N, C-alpha and C positions, 0 to 999 in steps of 0.2 A: 731604836732606843739606845742600843749599844754605841752607835755612831754619835748620837746626840750627847751622850754622857762623855764620850771621848773629847768632843769639841768643847764642852764646858770646863773640862779639866785643864785645858791648855790656855795660857794667857797670850793671846795673839796680839795684844796691844804693843808688846815689846818687839814684835817682828816688823821689819821695814818693808812689809808687803802691802800692796793695794788691796782693796776689797775683792776685785776681780781675780787677782793672783791667788788670794786665799780660797776663793771658790774653786779655782782650777786645782789647787793643791788638795782640797778636800775631796774633789771628785776622783783624783788619782788615788788618794788614800782609800776611797770607797772601793775602787777596782781591786786594790791589793787585799782589803779586808774581805771582799766577796770571794776572791780566789782562795784565801785561807779557810774561810768557812765552808766553801765547796769541797776543799780537800778533806776537812774534818768529816763532813757529811758522807763523802765517798767512803772513808774507812768505816764509818758506823753503819751506813745503810747498804753499801754494796755487798758486804758479807751476808746481810740478811736476805736480800733479793736473790743472791746467787744460790741460796739453799733451796729455793722453790723449783719445781719441775718445769714450770712454764717460763718462757722468755719475755712474757708480756711486761712484768714488773721491771725487768732490766731495761727494756726499751723505753718504758714510760719514765724511768729514772734518768736515763740519758737525755731524753727529750726535754725534761724539765730544767736541765742545767742552764740553758741559754736564757730561759724566761726568768729564773732566779737572779741571774747576773744582771739582766735588764732591770728588774725591780730594784736591785741594790743601787744601780746608777740613778734611777728616778728618785729614790729616797735621798741619795747623797746630794743630788742637785737641789732638791727641795730644802733639806736641812742646811746646806752650805749657804745657799742664797738667803734664807731666812736668818741665819746666824750673822752673816757679814754684810749683807746689803739691806737688812730690815725686811719690810714687807712691800716690795715694789709692785707697781701696777703697770702691766703691759697690755696694750690694746684694749684697755677698759676692763681688764680682769685681774683679780688679785692672785697671789702666789698659790693659794689653796686650789684655785680653779685649775691651774696648770698641773698641780699634783694629781687631781682627779683625771685629767686627760692622760697623763703619763701612766697612771694605774690602769686605765682602760686599754691603752696600747699594750702594756705588759700582760694584762689578762687575756687579750685577744691572741697575743703570741703564745701564751701558755696553753690556751685551749686548742689552738691550731696545732701546736707541737704534739700535744697528747693525742688528738684525733689522728694526726698523720702517723704517729707511732702505732696506734691501735689498728689502723687500716693495713699498715704494712705487716703487722703481726698476724692479722686475720688471714692474710694471703699466704704467707710463708709457713706459719705454724700449722695451718690446716691442710697444707699440701695440695692446693688447687692446681689443676693442670694449666699449662700455658694458654691453651685456647679459652679457658674460663677466666683468665685474668687480662685478656687483651684490652678490655674497656676500663680496667682499673686505674691506669695513670691519669686518664682524662677525668674519671669520676673523682679521684683524689684531689686533683687540682681545682675542680669545681667546688668541692666542699671547702677547701681552704680559702678559695676566693670568696665564697659566701661569708665565712667568718670575718675576714678582714674588711669586706664591704660593709657588713653589719656594724663593726666597730667604727669604721669611718663615718657611717651615717649617724651613729650616736654622737660622735664628736662634733659633727656639723650642727646637730641639734643643740648641743651645749653652747656653741658659739652663736646661736640665734639665727643660723642660716636656714631658710625654709627649703625643705627637700623637694617640694612640688615643682617649682621653677627649674631647679637643678635637673630633676629627672626629665622634665620636658625638653630642656636643652640637650641633655644626653640622648634623648630619643630622636631628636632631629639630627644630631650629629651621627648617631648610630645608623639612621636611615641613609644618610649620605655615604657613610663608610660601606654599608651593605650594598648599595648600588655600585660603588667603585670596585668592591671586592666580590661581585656576584659569582664569578667562576670559582674563586677560592672558597667562598662559603658553601657553594653547591657541593664541592668536593668534600668539605668538612662534614656536612650533614649526611652525605652519602657514606662517608667513612663511619659515622656513628651508626647509621642503619646497618651497615655490614657487620659491625662489631656486636650490635644488639640482636639482630635477626639471625645472624650466622648462616647466610647462604654458602659462604666459604669460611674456612678457618685456617690458621697458620698450620702448614704441614699437609693440607689437602692437595690432591692431584686433580687439576681442573683444566677445562678448555673454555675460553671466553669467545663467544659468538659462534664458533664453528670448530668441530673436531679436526677438520682437514685444513682449513685456511685461517683459523683463528690463532690465538695465543694459547699454548698448552704447556703446562709445567706445574711445579710445586709452588704453593703460596708461601713465600718466605717472610713477608712482613705486610701488615695492614696499618698504614700510618694515617695521620689526620688529613692528608691530602692525596697520597698515592698508595697503590697496592703493588707490591713487587712479586713477580712470578719468575721462577728460575726453571729453565727448560733442561732436558736431559743433556743438551749440548753445552750446559753451563753458561747459557746466555740469560741475563736478567732483563726482563721486560718491566718497565715502570708504567703502569696504567693509571690514569686519573680515576679517583673513586667513583665519580658520577658515571663514567663509562662502564665500569664493572657493575655498578648497581642497576644500570639500564640495559645491560646486555643479557643474552641468553647464556646461562652458566651451566656447563656440564661438569658436575662434581662426581668424579669417579670414586671418591673416598667416603661419600655420605650414605651409601647403601647400608641398610641395617641387616640384611640377610647374609648368610654365610657364603662368602666367595664372590668372585666377579667372573662373568662369563667370557670365554675365549672361543671364537668360532672361525673356521676357515674351510675352504673347498679343496677337495682332492679329486683329480681326474685320472681315470684308468682306461685302458683299452676296451673297445666294445666287445672283445672276445672274452673278457674277464667274467668270472662267476661273482654275481652281486653279493650273495650270502657270504662267500669266502672273503670278499673285500671288506664287508662290514665287520666280520669277525676279526680280521687283521687290524683294522683301524681301532677297534675297542681294545684289543690286546696291546697295541702300541701306546695308547694313552695310559693304561694301567701299569705297564712296565716302566714308562717314564715317571709315573707318580711315585714309584718305589725309590727313585733316585733324586727326585725333586720334591722337597717338603712343601713348596708353595702350591703344588697341585692338590686340590681338595680330593681326598680319597673317599669321603662319604658320598660324593656325588657320582652317580653312574653316568659314564660318558654317553652322549647322545650321538648316534651315527645313523644317518638316513640318506636314502637315495634322493638326490636333489633335482637333476635335470639331464636332458640329452644335449650334449654339446656337439659342435661341428665335427670333432674328431675324438671325443672322449665321453665317458659316462661320469657325471659329477656327483660326489657324495659330500654331504655337510658333516663336519666334525665339531662337536661342542663339548667343552669341559670347563671346569672352574679353577681359579687360582685364589689364594688367600688375599693377596695384595695385587691390585690392578697393575701396578708398575712392574710386577714380575711376569706379566703375560708374555713379553717378548722372548725372554729366556726359556720359559716353559713351552711356548709354542715352537721355538726352534728345536728344543729337545724332543718333543713329540714328533715333529716332522722328520728328524734324523732317524728316529726309531721306526717310523712308517717306511722310510726308504730302505732300511735294512731288512724289514720283514717282507717288503715287496720283492726285493732282489732274491731273498732266500726262498720265497714261495712262487717265484717266477710270475709275478703280476707286473705287467709292463705299463709304464706311463707314456702314452704316445706323444709324438711330436705333432704340431699342427699340420694337417694335410690339405692340400688344395689340388683339385683335379682340373687340368687345363685341356680343353678340346680345341684342336686346330683344324680349320677348314681349308682344304686345298682348292 
């Protein structure tokens, strides 16, 4: 309304401009007027929204700026064309029809901007963990795509274009694309399955296919096509999502009970006292736990006689660590303490012995 009043107050007949030049000048003037009004609203509203404890109103206010600017442009084009070019008919539709189309586009952009701002706020304001938000970027894009596709469908209906044949054509084209991109789509949907079902999450320590011969490391990223796993040697393995989804996954970080088990064998001389050896092994684990916070102190170490070896008696030692990735340092610390106690208490660890008989 303010823009229309400004146009009626100026006598453009004395200006040596063509109608199209006047339309362009009016649109530029609308840009300037929109920026001035946005600056005024900034001063009036920003101070109000900044007083609230939540950041939602701030984010919604910022998101609405682009839509308000777009609406000003649509109205400026409509008023300028109507003022200087009369009521032209283009492709069988009057000027008011294109105003409605422009308003629908501006409204779709406005709604999409607000929804996008709200989704971002819901993630950051509520402090969700990273593993809970892995699916968020894809979900946000799908929601925004739905809003714009809905607006585009409404515009097609206004132009009298039947949606059914268009959808059928898109379906045939989509089938052809799906066949051509079968591998890519398979990886995409496998990635969606991984993000939704969560057999692995970012930060988990996993083995794919096999603990000994497969890929082992930390999950660094789950993308729409690939999953990246970083080993302890700082090597990054890029695996297709369908391979990860269809493989046997050993997830060392998914156990809900307290601690992860560490077990190894210890061999001693046949002349050793079994009760004494068991006592020393338990003592070694408990003393190591005093210096290593990763060793679970509430778990009583398990030490049992395991087997008769060729040249040694074998005992199984079992204890737990808080984090599975700390098992190697904890195991090394326990073994060093075992070695010290064996030497101090004169328990010998034999070398492999082979007896060879020679016939003359």
